[in-house]
C-alpha positions in Angstrom: 4.0 31.5 89.9 7.0 30.7 92.2 7.9 27.6 94.0 10.7 27.1 96.5 13.8 29.3 96.4 14.7 28.9 92.7 11.7 28.1 90.4 9.5 30.7 88.7 6.9 30.3 85.9 5.4 33.5 84.4 2.8 33.2 81.6 2.0 35.3 78.6 -1.1 35.9 76.5 -2.8 38.5 74.3 -0.6 37.7 71.2 -0.5 35.2 68.4 0.9 32.6 70.9 0.6 32.0 74.6 3.7 30.9 76.5 4.8 29.8 79.9 8.4 30.6 80.8 10.4 28.8 83.4 13.6 29.5 85.3 15.0 27.1 87.7 17.9 29.3 88.8 16.1 32.5 90.1 15.9 34.1 86.6 19.4 33.7 85.3 18.3 31.4 82.4 14.8 30.9 80.9 13.1 28.3 78.9 9.8 29.0 77.0 7.0 26.5 76.1 4.0 27.2 73.9 0.5 26.7 75.4 -2.5 25.9 73.2 -4.0 29.4 73.6 -3.4 32.8 72.1 -4.8 35.8 70.2 -5.4 39.4 71.3 -8.2 38.5 73.6 -7.0 35.1 74.9 -4.1 33.6 76.7 -2.8 32.1 79.9 -3.8 34.2 82.9 -2.9 32.1 85.9 -0.7 29.1 86.8 -0.6 26.7 89.7 1.9 23.9 90.4 1.4 21.2 93.0 5.1 20.4 92.8 8.0 21.1 90.4 6.6 18.9 87.7 2.8 19.0 87.8 1.0 22.2 86.8 -2.2 23.7 85.5 -2.6 26.8 83.3 -6.0 28.6 83.0 -7.1 31.5 81.0 -9.7 32.0 78.3 -11.3 34.7 76.2 -11.8 38.2 77.7 -14.8 38.8 75.5 -18.2 37.9 77.1 -19.9 34.7 76.1 -17.0 33.4 74.1 -16.1 29.8 75.1 -12.5 28.9 74.6 -11.8 25.1 74.3 -8.1 25.6 75.0 -8.7 27.6 78.3 -7.1 25.0 80.5 -3.9 23.0 80.0 -1.7 20.8 82.2 2.0 19.8 82.3 3.7 16.8 84.0 7.2 17.8 83.1 7.7 21.1 84.9 6.3 23.2 82.1 8.4 21.9 79.1 5.2 20.8 77.4 1.5 21.6 77.9 -1.5 19.6 76.9 -5.2 20.7 76.8 -6.9 19.5 79.9 -10.1 17.5 79.7 -13.1 19.7 80.1 -12.1 23.3 79.5 -13.5 25.9 81.9 -16.9 27.2 80.9 -15.7 30.8 80.8 -12.8 33.1 81.3 -10.6 32.3 84.4 -8.1 34.7 85.8 -6.9 32.6 88.8 -6.3 29.0 89.8 -5.3 27.3 93.0 
């Protein structure tokens, strides 16, 4: 996910932890934040930001019929911290707008 000329937020998953990385200087320096999701079949798969501070992360479990309560998280501080969002998605999500 990119915004403006300088900010970028890639996400990871499929490991013991899921993380969202952020660079505010076109990739010269990075900061990582853990998101409440992660194992080999789970993680953050998509991000959307409405501005530099408010964002949404979605993902879930790649396995069929496996609900994942931490499949959606929000940030209000530009991705420094993430909190589970109310009402997780009912299934795996690979995109968000």
